C-alpha positions as CSV (number, residue, x, y, z in Angstrom):
1,X,55.1,151.3,60.4
2,X,57.5,151.2,63.3
3,X,55.6,149.7,66.1
4,X,58.3,149.4,68.8
5,X,56.3,151.5,71.2
6,X,53.6,148.7,71.2
7,X,55.7,146.6,73.5
8,X,54.0,148.5,76.3
9,X,50.6,147.1,75.3
10,X,49.0,144.3,77.4
11,X,50.7,141.0,77.3
12,X,47.8,139.3,75.5
13,X,48.2,141.6,72.6
14,X,51.7,140.4,72.2
15,X,50.7,136.7,71.9
16,X,50.4,134.9,68.6
17,X,46.6,134.7,68.2
18,X,45.0,132.0,66.3
19,X,42.5,132.7,63.6
20,X,42.1,135.9,61.7
21,X,43.5,138.4,64.3
22,X,47.2,137.8,64.4
23,X,49.9,139.8,66.2
24,X,51.1,141.6,63.2
25,X,47.6,142.6,62.2
26,X,46.7,144.0,65.6
27,X,50.0,145.9,66.1
28,X,49.8,147.3,62.6
29,X,46.2,148.4,63.0
30,X,47.0,150.1,66.4
31,X,50.0,151.8,64.9
32,X,47.9,153.4,62.2
33,X,45.3,154.5,64.7
34,X,47.9,156.0,67.0
35,X,49.5,157.8,64.1
36,X,46.1,159.2,63.2
37,X,45.4,160.4,66.7
38,X,48.9,161.7,67.3
39,X,48.5,163.9,64.2
40,X,45.2,165.2,65.5
41,X,46.5,165.7,69.0
42,X,49.5,167.6,67.7
43,X,48.5,169.6,64.7
44,X,44.8,169.9,65.7
45,X,45.6,171.0,69.2
46,X,48.0,173.7,68.1
47,X,45.5,175.1,65.6
48,X,42.7,174.9,68.1
49,X,44.8,176.9,70.6
50,X,45.6,179.4,67.9
51,X,41.9,179.8,67.1
52,X,41.1,180.2,70.9
53,X,43.7,182.9,71.2
54,X,42.6,184.6,68.0
55,X,38.9,184.6,68.9
56,X,39.3,185.3,72.6
57,X,37.2,183.7,75.4
58,X,33.9,185.2,74.4
59,X,33.9,184.4,70.7
60,X,35.6,181.0,71.3
61,X,32.8,180.4,73.8
62,X,30.2,181.0,71.1
63,X,31.8,178.5,68.8
64,X,32.3,176.0,71.6
65,X,28.6,176.4,72.6
66,X,27.5,175.6,69.0
67,X,29.7,172.5,68.8
68,X,28.6,171.3,72.2
69,X,24.9,171.9,71.4
70,X,25.2,169.8,68.2
71,X,27.1,167.1,70.1
72,X,24.2,166.7,72.5
73,X,22.1,165.2,69.7
74,X,24.9,163.4,68.0
75,X,23.9,160.0,69.4
76,X,20.6,160.2,67.4
77,X,22.7,160.2,64.2
78,X,24.7,157.1,65.1
79,X,21.8,155.3,66.8
80,X,24.2,153.4,69.0
81,X,25.0,151.0,66.2
82,X,28.8,151.1,66.0
83,X,29.8,148.3,68.3
84,X,26.9,146.1,67.3
85,X,27.7,146.4,63.6
86,X,31.4,145.6,64.2
87,X,30.5,142.5,66.1
88,X,28.0,141.3,63.5
89,X,30.6,141.9,60.7
90,X,33.2,139.9,62.7
91,X,30.7,137.0,63.3
92,X,29.1,137.0,59.8
93,X,31.4,138.6,57.2
94,X,29.5,136.9,54.4
95,X,26.5,139.2,55.1
96,X,28.6,142.4,55.1
97,X,26.6,144.0,52.3
98,X,23.4,143.4,54.1
99,X,24.7,144.5,57.5
100,X,26.4,147.7,56.2
101,X,23.4,148.6,53.9
102,X,21.0,148.3,56.8
103,X,23.3,150.3,59.1
104,X,23.8,153.0,56.5
105,X,20.1,153.4,55.8
106,X,19.3,153.6,59.6
107,X,22.1,156.2,60.2
108,X,20.9,158.3,57.3
109,X,17.5,158.5,58.9
110,X,19.1,159.1,62.3
111,X,21.2,162.0,60.9
112,X,18.1,163.7,59.4
113,X,16.2,163.4,62.7
114,X,19.3,164.7,64.6
115,X,19.6,167.8,62.5
116,X,15.9,168.6,62.8
117,X,16.0,168.1,66.5
118,X,19.1,170.4,66.9
119,X,17.5,173.2,64.9
120,X,14.2,173.1,66.8
121,X,15.9,172.8,70.2
122,X,18.2,175.8,69.7
123,X,15.3,178.0,68.6
124,X,13.5,177.0,71.8
125,X,16.4,177.5,74.3
126,X,18.0,180.5,72.6
127,X,14.9,182.2,71.1
128,X,16.4,185.7,71.3
129,X,19.9,184.8,70.1
130,X,20.0,184.7,66.3
131,X,23.8,184.3,66.2
132,X,23.6,181.1,68.4
133,X,20.9,179.7,66.2
134,X,22.9,180.4,63.0
135,X,26.1,178.8,64.4
136,X,24.3,175.7,65.6
137,X,22.6,175.3,62.2
138,X,25.9,175.6,60.4
139,X,27.7,173.0,62.6
140,X,24.6,170.7,62.4
141,X,25.0,170.4,58.6
142,X,28.0,168.2,59.1
143,X,25.8,165.6,60.9
144,X,24.3,164.6,57.5
145,X,27.6,163.0,56.5
146,X,28.0,160.8,59.5
147,X,26.1,158.0,57.8
148,X,29.1,157.2,55.6
149,X,31.0,156.3,58.8
150,X,29.6,152.8,58.4
151,X,32.6,152.2,56.1
152,X,34.9,152.8,59.1
153,X,33.0,150.0,60.9
154,X,33.7,147.6,58.0
155,X,37.5,148.5,58.2
156,X,37.4,148.0,62.0
157,X,35.9,144.5,61.7
158,X,38.8,143.6,59.3
159,X,41.4,145.3,61.5
160,X,42.3,147.6,58.6
161,X,42.0,151.0,60.1
162,X,44.8,152.4,58.0
163,X,42.3,153.1,55.2
164,X,40.1,155.1,57.5
165,X,43.1,156.9,58.9
166,X,44.3,158.0,55.5
167,X,40.9,159.1,54.4
168,X,40.1,161.1,57.5
169,X,43.6,162.6,57.7
170,X,43.4,163.9,54.2
171,X,40.2,165.8,55.1
172,X,41.7,166.8,58.5
173,X,44.9,168.3,56.9
174,X,43.0,170.1,54.2
175,X,40.7,171.8,56.7
176,X,43.6,172.5,59.1
177,X,45.1,174.6,56.3
178,X,41.7,176.2,55.8
179,X,41.5,177.1,59.5
180,X,44.9,178.7,59.4
181,X,43.9,180.8,56.4
182,X,40.8,181.9,58.3
183,X,42.9,183.1,61.2
184,X,45.3,184.9,58.9
185,X,42.4,186.6,57.0
186,X,40.7,187.5,60.3
187,X,37.5,185.6,59.5
188,X,34.5,185.6,61.9
189,X,33.2,182.9,64.1
190,X,30.7,181.6,61.5
191,X,33.6,180.7,59.1
192,X,35.1,178.4,61.7
193,X,31.7,176.7,62.1
194,X,31.5,176.1,58.4
195,X,35.0,174.6,58.6
196,X,33.8,172.1,61.2
197,X,31.0,170.9,58.8
198,X,33.2,170.9,55.8
199,X,35.7,168.6,57.5
200,X,33.0,166.0,58.1
201,X,31.9,166.3,54.4
202,X,35.4,165.8,53.1
203,X,36.0,162.9,55.5
204,X,32.8,161.2,54.3
205,X,33.9,161.6,50.6
206,X,37.4,160.2,51.3
207,X,35.9,157.2,53.2
208,X,33.5,156.5,50.4
209,X,36.4,156.5,47.9
210,X,38.5,154.3,50.1
211,X,35.7,151.8,50.3
212,X,35.4,151.8,46.5
213,X,39.1,151.5,46.0
214,X,39.1,148.3,48.1
215,X,36.9,146.8,45.4
216,X,33.6,147.3,47.2
217,X,30.6,148.9,45.4
218,X,28.1,151.1,47.2
219,X,25.5,149.7,44.9
220,X,26.0,146.3,46.4
221,X,24.8,147.4,49.8
222,X,21.5,145.6,50.6
223,X,19.4,147.2,53.4
224,X,17.0,144.6,54.8
225,X,14.0,145.5,56.9
226,X,14.5,142.4,59.1
227,X,18.1,143.3,59.7
228,X,17.3,146.9,60.5
229,X,14.7,145.8,63.0
230,X,17.2,143.4,64.6
231,X,19.9,146.1,64.8
232,X,17.5,148.7,66.3
233,X,16.1,146.1,68.8
234,X,19.6,145.7,70.3
235,X,20.9,149.3,69.7
236,X,18.1,151.4,71.3
237,X,19.5,151.0,74.8
238,X,22.9,152.1,73.4
239,X,21.2,155.0,71.7
240,X,19.8,156.2,75.1
241,X,23.1,155.5,76.7
242,X,24.9,157.6,74.1
243,X,22.6,160.5,74.5
244,X,23.0,160.2,78.3
245,X,26.8,160.2,77.9
246,X,26.7,163.3,75.7
247,X,24.4,165.0,78.3
248,X,26.9,164.6,81.1
249,X,29.8,165.5,78.8
250,X,28.3,168.4,76.9
251,X,25.3,169.7,78.8
252,X,27.7,171.5,81.1
253,X,28.7,174.0,78.4
254,X,25.0,174.6,77.5
255,X,24.1,175.2,81.1
256,X,27.2,177.3,81.7
257,X,26.3,179.6,78.8
258,X,22.8,180.1,80.2
259,X,23.9,180.8,83.7
260,X,27.3,182.5,83.3
261,X,27.6,183.6,79.6
262,X,29.8,182.7,76.6
263,X,33.1,184.0,78.1
264,X,32.9,181.4,80.9
265,X,32.1,178.8,78.3
266,X,35.2,179.8,76.4
267,X,37.4,179.3,79.5
268,X,35.8,176.0,80.3
269,X,36.0,174.7,76.7
270,X,39.7,175.6,76.3
271,X,40.5,173.5,79.4
272,X,38.3,170.6,78.4
273,X,40.0,170.4,75.0
274,X,43.3,169.7,76.7
275,X,41.7,167.2,79.1
276,X,39.7,165.3,76.5
277,X,42.5,165.0,74.0
278,X,43.7,162.0,75.8
279,X,40.5,160.1,75.3
280,X,41.8,158.9,72.0
281,X,44.2,156.5,73.7
282,X,41.7,153.9,75.0
283,X,39.5,154.3,71.9
284,X,42.5,153.4,69.6
285,X,43.5,150.4,71.7
286,X,40.1,149.0,72.3
287,X,39.0,149.4,68.6
288,X,41.9,147.2,67.6
289,X,41.5,144.7,70.5
290,X,37.7,144.2,70.3
291,X,37.8,141.6,67.5
292,X,40.4,139.6,69.4
293,X,38.4,139.8,72.6
294,X,35.3,138.6,70.8
295,X,37.2,135.7,69.5
296,X,38.8,134.9,72.9
297,X,35.3,134.8,74.5
298,X,34.4,131.9,72.1
299,X,37.6,130.1,73.1
300,X,37.7,130.4,76.9
301,X,35.7,132.4,79.4
302,X,38.7,132.4,81.8
303,X,41.1,133.7,79.1
304,X,38.5,136.3,78.1
305,X,38.2,137.8,81.6
306,X,42.0,137.6,82.1
307,X,42.5,139.7,79.0
308,X,39.8,142.1,80.0
309,X,41.4,142.6,83.4
310,X,44.8,143.2,81.8
311,X,43.3,145.8,79.5
312,X,41.6,147.6,82.4
313,X,44.8,147.6,84.4
314,X,46.8,149.1,81.6
315,X,44.4,151.8,80.6
316,X,43.9,153.0,84.2
317,X,47.6,153.2,84.7
318,X,47.9,155.3,81.5
319,X,45.1,157.5,82.8
320,X,47.0,158.1,86.0
321,X,50.1,159.0,84.0
322,X,48.1,161.6,82.2
323,X,46.0,163.0,85.1
324,X,48.7,163.5,87.8
325,X,51.2,165.7,85.9
326,X,48.4,167.6,84.0
327,X,46.6,168.5,87.3
328,X,49.8,169.5,89.0
329,X,50.8,171.9,86.2
330,X,47.4,172.9,85.0
331,X,47.6,176.7,85.7
332,X,51.0,177.3,84.0
333,X,50.0,175.0,81.2
334,X,46.9,177.1,80.4
335,X,48.8,180.3,80.7
336,X,51.6,179.0,78.4
337,X,49.3,177.6,75.7
338,X,46.4,180.0,75.6
339,X,47.7,183.2,77.1
340,X,46.8,185.3,80.1
341,X,43.1,185.6,79.2
342,X,42.7,181.9,79.8
343,X,44.8,181.6,83.0
344,X,41.7,181.4,85.1
345,X,40.8,178.0,83.5
346,X,43.8,176.3,85.2
347,X,41.6,175.0,88.0
348,X,39.1,173.7,85.6
349,X,41.7,171.6,83.9
350,X,43.2,170.4,87.2
351,X,39.8,169.0,88.1
352,X,38.4,167.9,84.8
353,X,41.5,165.9,83.7
354,X,40.7,163.3,86.5
355,X,37.6,162.4,84.5
356,X,39.9,160.6,82.1
357,X,40.4,157.9,84.6
358,X,36.7,156.9,84.4
359,X,36.5,157.5,80.7
360,X,39.4,155.1,80.2
361,X,37.6,152.6,82.5
362,X,34.4,152.9,80.4
363,X,36.1,152.4,77.1
364,X,38.1,149.4,78.4
365,X,35.0,147.4,79.3
366,X,32.9,148.4,76.3
367,X,33.7,145.1,74.5
368,X,32.2,143.3,77.4
369,X,28.9,145.2,77.0
370,X,28.6,144.2,73.4
371,X,29.8,140.6,73.8
372,X,27.6,139.9,76.8
373,X,24.6,142.0,75.4
374,X,24.4,144.1,78.6
375,X,23.4,147.3,76.9
376,X,20.4,147.8,79.1
377,X,22.5,148.1,82.2
378,X,24.9,150.5,80.5
379,X,21.8,152.6,79.6
380,X,20.6,152.7,83.2
381,X,24.1,153.7,84.4
382,X,24.5,156.5,81.9
383,X,21.1,157.9,82.6
384,X,22.0,158.0,86.3
385,X,25.2,159.8,85.4
386,X,23.4,162.3,83.2
387,X,20.8,163.1,85.9
388,X,23.5,163.5,88.5
389,X,25.4,165.8,86.2
390,X,22.4,168.1,85.5
391,X,21.6,168.3,89.2
392,X,25.2,169.0,90.2
393,X,25.5,171.7,87.5
394,X,22.3,173.4,88.8
395,X,23.9,173.5,92.2
396,X,27.6,174.1,91.5
397,X,27.6,176.5,88.5
398,X,26.0,179.5,90.4
399,X,28.6,178.9,93.2
400,X,31.8,178.0,91.3
401,X,31.2,178.7,87.6
402,X,33.3,176.7,85.2
403,X,35.1,174.8,88.1
404,X,31.6,173.7,89.2
405,X,31.0,172.2,85.8
406,X,34.3,170.3,86.0
407,X,33.4,168.9,89.4
408,X,30.0,167.8,88.2
409,X,31.4,166.0,85.2
410,X,34.0,164.2,87.3
411,X,31.4,162.9,89.8
412,X,29.0,162.0,87.1
413,X,31.6,160.0,85.2
414,X,32.6,158.2,88.4
415,X,29.0,157.2,89.1
416,X,28.1,156.1,85.5
417,X,31.2,154.2,84.6
418,X,32.3,152.7,87.9
419,X,30.1,152.9,91.0
420,X,26.9,152.1,89.1
421,X,28.4,148.7,88.1
422,X,28.2,147.7,91.7
423,X,24.4,148.2,91.8
424,X,23.5,145.4,89.4
425,X,24.4,141.7,89.9
426,X,25.3,141.1,86.2
427,X,27.8,144.0,86.2
428,X,29.2,143.5,89.7
429,X,32.1,141.4,88.4
430,X,33.1,144.3,86.2
431,X,32.8,146.7,89.2
432,X,35.3,144.4,91.1
433,X,37.6,144.3,88.1
434,X,37.5,148.1,87.8
435,X,38.2,148.6,91.5
436,X,41.2,146.3,91.2
437,X,42.4,148.5,88.3
438,X,41.9,151.7,90.2
439,X,43.9,150.3,93.1
440,X,46.8,149.5,90.8
441,X,45.8,145.9,90.1
442,X,47.2,144.8,93.5
443,X,44.0,143.6,95.0
444,X,43.6,139.8,94.7
């Protein structure tokens, strides 16, 4: 792939690394991931906008509510295992079958628990809304297939994300065409909910085939009780953290629906989709860089923190490049893309897009959390952020509607991913590094 754009990545990525993770491997892996996300950001966004215009704010709000409600419990399905499994695969590749088998079995159990929790919860909070219950149940079905994503973790550990990209994009493109057909045939909201679950099912099938084509047999996976216990012992704080993150990123739509109705959720969700589409940038870079950072830590602590600071500086600058123009032109952008019915969501976008700065910060230092085994502190920080978001939503939604949700999310993100690091001695160094990044990296 043409990787000329990668000259803008941090300097340490452009060095010739010793060991398994060489320059060409990292650049090629990042290139595949960026190609994947670019396709989703482009084609996916266009079709999503078309769906929003077709359904209108109220019906689009119903669909968005179901997706947000299911996302609230998504952390139960993944059990916070991803980063830990990648790290273990990097450190002990000979035990890959045992690590993957144990992770797969745990995530299968987690998926079943997550779906059961979703169905029970929606019946409790929307007891008189049969349509909401149905939509949540349909979207929740896709959660069963998330267990197969352990294959992606194996590819990540080998810096071979191109196989994941090809598998997921095959499913994505197929369901993109299905969604277009649903619009052209004037399908109802439930059909789009089924499409969301079907995409996860197709992606799981494609990932399983990719793993098999790489010469790996599913029958060779060896779940071990001792390994599962070890993974859960380290991952449970990340599970709590993941649930807390989803609370302060998705509870706003659930609370907004309860207080203001589905139409307001539709306006808010349309703006948030434009704001959150940029979150793929740090995820792509860090997923490719994490094995190299793990290796650097073993070589030199000074080199390790230098590279982490460089990564923080770069990602914050990218976040500024996104947030400033989007916030300045939010209103005309919403009107242009979604049409006049969504024009009122311009202020939501102008506020919410600044959350990307703190999301980028959080993703940038996530390798440090795994390498230093500081998941307990991340758990405390995200729980603080979730509590603040709920309290702010209770106060701001009745006064400012969807804009209040955006303000609550922004403040909760700032607390959880930045300010809270200054509260604990082990994370204070990260707080200082993040502050330098926010100030443009000019503070000595």
